[in-house]
N, CA, C and O atoms as a Tinker XYZ file with bonds, in Angstrom:
   340  protein
     1  N      4.831000    0.556000   34.541000    73     2
     2  CA     4.530000    1.633000   33.617000    64     1     3
     3  C      3.741000    2.717000   34.333000    63     2     4     5
     4  O      2.922000    2.436000   35.208000    81     3
     5  N      4.000000    3.951000   33.948000    73     3     6
     6  CA     3.251000    5.066000   34.514000    64     5     7
     7  C      1.830000    5.077000   33.980000    63     6     8     9
     8  O      1.593000    4.757000   32.815000    81     7
     9  N      0.907000    5.439000   34.818000    73     7    10
    10  CA    -0.506000    5.518000   34.438000    64     9    11
    11  C     -0.777000    6.814000   33.672000    63    10    12    13
    12  O     -0.231000    7.864000   34.012000    81    11
    13  N     -1.619000    6.739000   32.639000    73    11    14
    14  CA    -2.115000    7.916000   31.959000    64    13    15
    15  C     -1.209000    8.560000   30.917000    63    14    16    17
    16  O     -1.586000    9.577000   30.335000    81    15
    17  N     -0.019000    7.998000   30.663000    73    15    18
    18  CA     0.864000    8.619000   29.666000    64    17    19
    19  C      0.947000    7.807000   28.375000    63    18    20    21
    20  O      1.493000    8.292000   27.384000    81    19
    21  N      0.427000    6.605000   28.364000    73    19    22
    22  CA     0.515000    5.736000   27.197000    64    21    23
    23  C     -0.795000    5.740000   26.421000    63    22    24    25
    24  O     -1.868000    5.796000   27.023000    81    23
    25  N     -0.722000    5.682000   25.074000    73    23    26
    26  CA    -1.956000    5.631000   24.284000    64    25    27
    27  C     -2.656000    4.286000   24.445000    63    26    28    29
    28  O     -2.046000    3.294000   24.844000    81    27
    29  N     -3.924000    4.276000   24.131000    73    27    30
    30  CA    -4.725000    3.061000   24.230000    64    29    31
    31  C     -4.272000    2.057000   23.168000    63    30    32    33
    32  O     -4.278000    2.370000   21.978000    81    31
    33  N     -3.883000    0.862000   23.588000    73    31    34
    34  CA    -3.437000   -0.196000   22.689000    64    33    35
    35  C     -4.540000   -1.230000   22.617000    63    34    36    37
    36  O     -4.786000   -1.958000   23.579000    81    35
    37  N     -5.210000   -1.294000   21.464000    73    35    38
    38  CA    -6.396000   -2.138000   21.355000    64    37    39
    39  C     -6.471000   -2.753000   19.963000    63    38    40    41
    40  O     -5.674000   -2.421000   19.085000    81    39
    41  N     -7.435000   -3.651000   19.768000    73    39    42
    42  CA    -7.644000   -4.255000   18.455000    64    41    43
    43  C     -8.339000   -3.254000   17.541000    63    42    44    45
    44  O     -9.299000   -2.594000   17.938000    81    43
    45  N     -7.837000   -3.149000   16.302000    73    43    46
    46  CA    -8.357000   -2.210000   15.317000    64    45    47
    47  C     -8.502000   -2.950000   13.990000    63    46    48    49
    48  O     -7.687000   -3.815000   13.670000    81    47
    49  N     -9.533000   -2.615000   13.220000    73    47    50
    50  CA    -9.712000   -3.175000   11.883000    64    49    51
    51  C     -9.096000   -2.214000   10.881000    63    50    52    53
    52  O     -9.409000   -1.023000   10.882000    81    51
    53  N     -8.217000   -2.730000   10.025000    73    51    54
    54  CA    -7.644000   -1.967000    8.930000    64    53    55
    55  C     -8.303000   -2.465000    7.652000    63    54    56    57
    56  O     -8.330000   -3.668000    7.390000    81    55
    57  N     -8.836000   -1.535000    6.853000    73    55    58
    58  CA    -9.541000   -1.911000    5.635000    64    57    59
    59  C     -8.860000   -1.288000    4.425000    63    58    60    61
    60  O     -8.616000   -0.082000    4.385000    81    59
    61  N     -8.560000   -2.127000    3.442000    73    59    62
    62  CA    -7.988000   -1.675000    2.169000    64    61    63
    63  C     -9.136000   -1.166000    1.309000    63    62    64    65
    64  O    -10.025000   -1.936000    0.946000    81    63
    65  N     -9.127000    0.117000    0.980000    73    63    66
    66  CA   -10.223000    0.710000    0.222000    64    65    67
    67  C    -10.203000    0.281000   -1.245000    63    66    68    69
    68  O    -11.240000    0.332000   -1.907000    81    67
    69  N     -9.057000   -0.137000   -1.766000    73    67    70
    70  CA    -8.969000   -0.563000   -3.157000    64    69    71
    71  C     -9.573000   -1.951000   -3.369000    63    70    72    73
    72  O    -10.224000   -2.199000   -4.384000    81    71
    73  N     -9.359000   -2.849000   -2.417000    73    71    74
    74  CA    -9.823000   -4.228000   -2.597000    64    73    75
    75  C    -10.917000   -4.637000   -1.615000    63    74    76    77
    76  O    -11.575000   -5.657000   -1.820000    81    75
    77  N    -11.121000   -3.863000   -0.561000    73    75    78
    78  CA   -12.121000   -4.221000    0.438000    64    77    79
    79  C    -11.614000   -5.201000    1.487000    63    78    80    81
    80  O    -12.358000   -5.569000    2.396000    81    79
    81  N    -10.370000   -5.623000    1.378000    73    79    82
    82  CA    -9.764000   -6.562000    2.325000    64    81    83
    83  C     -9.687000   -5.930000    3.709000    63    82    84    85
    84  O     -9.302000   -4.768000    3.841000    81    83
    85  N    -10.052000   -6.691000    4.744000    73    83    86
    86  CA   -10.005000   -6.203000    6.125000    64    85    87
    87  C     -9.189000   -7.162000    6.977000    63    86    88    89
    88  O     -9.234000   -8.377000    6.785000    81    87
    89  N     -8.446000   -6.602000    7.915000    73    87    90
    90  CA    -7.745000   -7.438000    8.885000    64    89    91
    91  C     -7.723000   -6.745000   10.238000    63    90    92    93
    92  O     -7.745000   -5.518000   10.331000    81    91
    93  N     -7.680000   -7.554000   11.273000    73    91    94
    94  CA    -7.682000   -7.052000   12.646000    64    93    95
    95  C     -6.287000   -7.224000   13.223000    63    94    96    97
    96  O     -5.676000   -8.288000   13.120000    81    95
    97  N     -5.801000   -6.152000   13.831000    73    95    98
    98  CA    -4.518000   -6.207000   14.521000    64    97    99
    99  C     -4.575000   -5.223000   15.683000    63    98   100   101
   100  O     -5.519000   -4.441000   15.799000    81    99
   101  N     -3.585000   -5.266000   16.521000    73    99   102
   102  CA    -3.548000   -4.346000   17.656000    64   101   103
   103  C     -2.781000   -3.098000   17.265000    63   102   104   105
   104  O     -1.753000   -3.177000   16.594000    81   103
   105  N     -3.285000   -1.939000   17.687000    73   103   106
   106  CA    -2.675000   -0.674000   17.306000    64   105   107
   107  C     -3.055000    0.414000   18.301000    63   106   108   109
   108  O     -3.980000    0.253000   19.098000    81   107
   109  N     -2.327000    1.521000   18.241000    73   107   110
   110  CA    -2.645000    2.696000   19.057000    64   109   111
   111  C     -3.260000    3.805000   18.204000    63   110   112   113
   112  O     -3.473000    4.914000   18.693000    81   111
   113  N     -3.547000    3.513000   16.931000    73   111   114
   114  CA    -4.082000    4.523000   16.020000    64   113   115
   115  C     -5.418000    5.069000   16.543000    63   114   116   117
   116  O     -6.241000    4.328000   17.080000    81   115
   117  N     -5.612000    6.391000   16.371000    73   115   118
   118  CA    -6.851000    7.035000   16.799000    64   117   119
   119  C     -7.782000    7.100000   15.592000    63   118   120   121
   120  O     -7.397000    7.607000   14.538000    81   119
   121  N     -8.998000    6.592000   15.740000    73   119   122
   122  CA    -9.956000    6.574000   14.639000    64   121   123
   123  C    -11.276000    7.187000   15.073000    63   122   124   125
   124  O    -11.581000    7.275000   16.262000    81   123
   125  N    -12.053000    7.610000   14.077000    73   123   126
   126  CA   -13.385000    8.163000   14.354000    64   125   127
   127  C    -14.488000    7.182000   14.000000    63   126   128   129
   128  O    -15.600000    7.278000   14.520000    81   127
   129  N    -14.187000    6.242000   13.123000    73   127   130
   130  CA   -15.200000    5.305000   12.641000    64   129   131
   131  C    -15.084000    3.969000   13.355000    63   130   132   133
   132  O    -14.031000    3.609000   13.880000    81   131
   133  N    -16.196000    3.246000   13.358000    73   131   134
   134  CA   -16.233000    1.895000   13.919000    64   133   135
   135  C    -16.874000    0.985000   12.896000    63   134   136   137
   136  O    -17.600000    1.441000   12.012000    81   135
   137  N    -16.602000   -0.312000   13.017000    73   135   138
   138  CA   -17.168000   -1.293000   12.111000    64   137   139
   139  C    -17.523000   -2.539000   12.907000    63   138   140   141
   140  O    -16.814000   -2.918000   13.840000    81   139
   141  N    -18.621000   -3.166000   12.532000    73   139   142
   142  CA   -19.040000   -4.411000   13.172000    64   141   143
   143  C    -18.550000   -5.559000   12.297000    63   142   144   145
   144  O    -18.865000   -5.616000   11.108000    81   143
   145  N    -17.791000   -6.459000   12.877000    73   143   146
   146  CA   -17.213000   -7.573000   12.126000    64   145   147
   147  C    -18.092000   -8.808000   12.253000    63   146   148   149
   148  O    -19.062000   -8.822000   13.010000    81   147
   149  N    -17.734000   -9.849000   11.495000    73   147   150
   150  CA   -18.494000  -11.096000   11.467000    64   149   151
   151  C    -18.559000  -11.784000   12.821000    63   150   152   153
   152  O    -19.494000  -12.539000   13.087000    81   151
   153  N    -17.576000  -11.531000   13.681000    73   151   154
   154  CA   -17.575000  -12.177000   14.997000    64   153   155
   155  C    -18.551000  -11.517000   15.973000    63   154   156   157
   156  O    -18.681000  -11.955000   17.115000    81   155
   157  N    -19.246000  -10.445000   15.513000    73   155   158
   158  CA   -20.231000   -9.771000   16.341000    64   157   159
   159  C    -19.689000   -8.629000   17.171000    63   158   160   161
   160  O    -20.457000   -7.919000   17.819000    81   159
   161  N    -18.402000   -8.442000   17.163000    73   159   162
   162  CA   -17.787000   -7.357000   17.934000    64   161   163
   163  C    -17.646000   -6.103000   17.086000    63   162   164   165
   164  O    -17.548000   -6.172000   15.861000    81   163
   165  N    -17.637000   -4.958000   17.756000    73   163   166
   166  CA   -17.443000   -3.679000   17.084000    64   165   167
   167  C    -16.024000   -3.200000   17.356000    63   166   168   169
   168  O    -15.574000   -3.185000   18.502000    81   167
   169  N    -15.317000   -2.808000   16.289000    73   167   170
   170  CA   -13.923000   -2.388000   16.389000    64   169   171
   171  C    -13.753000   -1.002000   15.774000    63   170   172   173
   172  O    -14.537000   -0.611000   14.909000    81   171
   173  N    -12.745000   -0.259000   16.207000    73   171   174
   174  CA   -12.389000    0.982000   15.511000    64   173   175
   175  C    -11.921000    0.640000   14.094000    63   174   176   177
   176  O    -11.303000   -0.404000   13.884000    81   175
   177  N    -12.210000    1.507000   13.125000    73   175   178
   178  CA   -11.880000    1.253000   11.731000    64   177   179
   179  C    -10.864000    2.267000   11.224000    63   178   180   181
   180  O    -11.041000    3.474000   11.388000    81   179
   181  N     -9.799000    1.764000   10.606000    73   179   182
   182  CA    -8.794000    2.600000    9.954000    64   181   183
   183  C     -8.797000    2.250000    8.478000    63   182   184   185
   184  O     -8.514000    1.109000    8.113000    81   183
   185  N     -9.115000    3.227000    7.613000    73   183   186
   186  CA    -9.161000    2.991000    6.173000    64   185   187
   187  C     -7.800000    3.288000    5.562000    63   186   188   189
   188  O     -7.181000    4.309000    5.858000    81   187
   189  N     -7.341000    2.373000    4.698000    73   187   190
   190  CA    -6.045000    2.492000    4.042000    64   189   191
   191  C     -6.231000    2.537000    2.529000    63   190   192   193
   192  O     -7.122000    1.879000    1.991000    81   191
   193  N     -5.399000    3.304000    1.849000    73   191   194
   194  CA    -5.460000    3.363000    0.386000    64   193   195
   195  C     -4.859000    2.108000   -0.234000    63   194   196   197
   196  O     -5.397000    1.574000   -1.204000    81   195
   197  N     -3.754000    1.640000    0.317000    73   195   198
   198  CA    -3.027000    0.510000   -0.264000    64   197   199
   199  C     -2.530000   -0.399000    0.850000    63   198   200   201
   200  O     -2.019000    0.064000    1.870000    81   199
   201  N     -2.689000   -1.701000    0.636000    73   199   202
   202  CA    -2.083000   -2.705000    1.516000    64   201   203
   203  C     -1.406000   -3.745000    0.633000    63   202   204   205
   204  O     -1.362000   -3.585000   -0.587000    81   203
   205  N     -0.888000   -4.788000    1.224000    73   203   206
   206  CA    -0.245000   -5.839000    0.439000    64   205   207
   207  C     -1.247000   -6.575000   -0.450000    63   206   208   209
   208  O     -0.844000   -7.255000   -1.394000    81   207
   209  N     -2.536000   -6.453000   -0.167000    73   207   210
   210  CA    -3.568000   -7.089000   -0.988000    64   209   211
   211  C     -3.816000   -6.355000   -2.292000    63   210   212   213
   212  O     -4.328000   -6.950000   -3.240000    81   211
   213  N     -3.466000   -5.069000   -2.366000    73   211   214
   214  CA    -3.748000   -4.306000   -3.577000    64   213   215
   215  C     -2.524000   -3.653000   -4.205000    63   214   216   217
   216  O     -2.618000   -3.133000   -5.317000    81   215
   217  N     -1.389000   -3.663000   -3.535000    73   215   218
   218  CA    -0.191000   -3.028000   -4.087000    64   217   219
   219  C      0.377000   -3.886000   -5.219000    63   218   220   221
   220  O      0.536000   -5.095000   -5.048000    81   219
   221  N      0.686000   -3.283000   -6.369000    73   219   222
   222  CA     1.169000   -4.056000   -7.521000    64   221   223
   223  C      2.420000   -4.889000   -7.240000    63   222   224   225
   224  O      2.589000   -5.956000   -7.831000    81   223
   225  N      3.283000   -4.432000   -6.369000    73   223   226
   226  CA     4.488000   -5.210000   -6.059000    64   225   227
   227  C      4.136000   -6.557000   -5.451000    63   226   228   229
   228  O      4.761000   -7.564000   -5.784000    81   227
   229  N      3.147000   -6.594000   -4.565000    73   227   230
   230  CA     2.770000   -7.822000   -3.874000    64   229   231
   231  C      1.785000   -8.670000   -4.658000    63   230   232   233
   232  O      1.742000   -9.887000   -4.472000    81   231
   233  N      0.987000   -8.054000   -5.537000    73   231   234
   234  CA    -0.011000   -8.812000   -6.297000    64   233   235
   235  C      0.566000   -9.418000   -7.564000    63   234   236   237
   236  O     -0.060000  -10.287000   -8.170000    81   235
   237  N      1.759000   -8.972000   -7.979000    73   235   238
   238  CA     2.366000   -9.488000   -9.194000    64   237   239
   239  C      1.900000   -8.755000  -10.437000    63   238   240   241
   240  O      2.260000   -9.147000  -11.547000    81   239
   241  N      1.120000   -7.714000  -10.286000    73   239   242
   242  CA     0.612000   -6.959000  -11.422000    64   241   243
   243  C      1.527000   -5.793000  -11.768000    63   242   244   245
   244  O      1.148000   -4.892000  -12.516000    81   243
   245  N      2.707000   -5.818000  -11.227000    73   243   246
   246  CA     3.655000   -4.736000  -11.461000    64   245   247
   247  C      4.055000   -4.727000  -12.930000    63   246   248   249
   248  O      4.354000   -5.775000  -13.502000    81   247
   249  N      4.059000   -3.555000  -13.535000    73   247   250
   250  CA     4.407000   -3.447000  -14.938000    64   249   251
   251  C      5.918000   -3.486000  -15.102000    63   250   252   253
   252  O      6.662000   -2.836000  -14.369000    81   251
   253  N      6.344000   -4.257000  -16.072000    73   251   254
   254  CA     7.765000   -4.349000  -16.367000    64   253   255
   255  C      8.076000   -3.362000  -17.483000    63   254   256   257
   256  O      7.337000   -3.275000  -18.463000    81   255
   257  N      9.140000   -2.637000  -17.340000    73   255   258
   258  CA     9.560000   -1.685000  -18.368000    64   257   259
   259  C     10.309000   -2.458000  -19.441000    63   258   260   261
   260  O     11.160000   -3.293000  -19.134000    81   259
   261  N      9.997000   -2.185000  -20.680000    73   259   262
   262  CA    10.670000   -2.838000  -21.786000    64   261   263
   263  C     12.061000   -2.231000  -21.929000    63   262   264   265
   264  O     12.235000   -1.213000  -22.598000    81   263
   265  N     13.043000   -2.856000  -21.303000    73   263   266
   266  CA    14.403000   -2.326000  -21.278000    64   265   267
   267  C     15.052000   -2.353000  -22.657000    63   266   268   269
   268  O     15.783000   -1.429000  -23.013000    81   267
   269  N     14.796000   -3.394000  -23.428000    73   267   270
   270  CA    15.440000   -3.480000  -24.734000    64   269   271
   271  C     14.987000   -2.330000  -25.628000    63   270   272   273
   272  O     15.788000   -1.784000  -26.386000    81   271
   273  N     13.731000   -1.962000  -25.549000    73   271   274
   274  CA    13.231000   -0.840000  -26.339000    64   273   275
   275  C     13.891000    0.463000  -25.938000    63   274   276   277
   276  O     14.199000    1.286000  -26.801000    81   275
   277  N     14.108000    0.666000  -24.677000    73   275   278
   278  CA    14.753000    1.888000  -24.199000    64   277   279
   279  C     16.219000    1.952000  -24.621000    63   278   280   281
   280  O     16.717000    3.000000  -25.033000    81   279
   281  N     16.887000    0.831000  -24.513000    73   279   282
   282  CA    18.301000    0.788000  -24.874000    64   281   283
   283  C     18.459000    1.038000  -26.373000    63   282   284   285
   284  O     19.332000    1.802000  -26.786000    81   283
   285  N     17.627000    0.403000  -27.180000    73   283   286
   286  CA    17.704000    0.597000  -28.629000    64   285   287
   287  C     17.398000    2.042000  -29.003000    63   286   288   289
   288  O     18.047000    2.609000  -29.882000    81   287
   289  N     16.426000    2.630000  -28.347000    73   287   290
   290  CA    16.081000    4.022000  -28.611000    64   289   291
   291  C     17.268000    4.934000  -28.276000    63   290   292   293
   292  O     17.562000    5.873000  -29.016000    81   291
   293  N     17.944000    4.653000  -27.163000    73   291   294
   294  CA    19.115000    5.416000  -26.744000    64   293   295
   295  C     20.231000    5.291000  -27.786000    63   294   296   297
   296  O     20.839000    6.287000  -28.176000    81   295
   297  N     20.492000    4.062000  -28.232000    73   295   298
   298  CA    21.561000    3.829000  -29.218000    64   297   299
   299  C     21.256000    4.530000  -30.535000    63   298   300   301
   300  O     22.142000    5.129000  -31.144000    81   299
   301  N     20.015000    4.458000  -30.968000    73   299   302
   302  CA    19.642000    5.121000  -32.217000    64   301   303
   303  C     19.811000    6.636000  -32.113000    63   302   304   305
   304  O     20.300000    7.279000  -33.041000    81   303
   305  N     19.407000    7.189000  -30.989000    73   303   306
   306  CA    19.501000    8.639000  -30.787000    64   305   307
   307  C     20.947000    9.105000  -30.841000    63   306   308   309
   308  O     21.255000   10.100000  -31.496000    81   307
   309  N     21.837000    8.393000  -30.156000    73   307   310
   310  CA    23.218000    8.817000  -30.106000    64   309   311
   311  C     24.031000    8.329000  -31.299000    63   310   312   313
   312  O     25.118000    8.849000  -31.549000    81   311
   313  N     23.540000    7.361000  -32.029000    73   311   314
   314  CA    24.213000    6.957000  -33.265000    64   313   315
   315  C     24.045000    8.047000  -34.306000    63   314   316   317
   316  O     24.973000    8.357000  -35.053000    81   315
   317  N     22.839000    8.633000  -34.351000    73   315   318
   318  CA    22.589000    9.751000  -35.273000    64   317   319
   319  C     23.419000   10.965000  -34.872000    63   318   320   321
   320  O     23.986000   11.638000  -35.734000    81   319
   321  N     23.495000   11.250000  -33.584000    73   319   322
   322  CA    24.247000   12.401000  -33.099000    64   321   323
   323  C     25.740000   12.238000  -33.389000    63   322   324   325
   324  O     26.426000   13.220000  -33.673000    81   323
   325  N     26.246000   11.003000  -33.320000    73   323   326
   326  CA    27.659000   10.740000  -33.580000    64   325   327
   327  C     28.004000   10.919000  -35.049000    63   326   328   329
   328  O     29.093000   11.393000  -35.375000    81   327
   329  N     27.088000   10.546000  -35.941000    73   327   330
   330  CA    27.326000   10.670000  -37.383000    64   329   331
   331  C     27.265000   12.142000  -37.810000    63   330   332   333
   332  O     28.007000   12.572000  -38.693000    81   331
   333  N     26.376000   12.903000  -37.173000    73   331   334
   334  CA    26.207000   14.312000  -37.544000    64   333   335
   335  C     27.402000   15.144000  -37.095000    63   334   336   337
   336  O     27.728000   16.142000  -37.737000    81   335
   337  N     28.056000   14.757000  -36.014000    73   335   338
   338  CA    29.109000   15.567000  -35.424000    64   337   339
   339  C     30.445000   15.177000  -35.806000    63   338   340
   340  O     31.417000   15.793000  -35.367000    81   339
């Protein structure tokens, strides 16, 4: 590999701001903040709005749309329109 053309690949802490969940992984992301972890080491910190710990799809808190209500509303709307016309 050529010297000086590749970004720094190092361990970085990613923190979910919604839940406070933190995980360490390797990344080339550029950060301004640092955080001291339980292991005593200081790592660059990348704050995230949503991760799999807080996203409704992964947590199971995803809202289900009441399909039967929508279908019935549609039928009622067009049943009236059909009778009028």
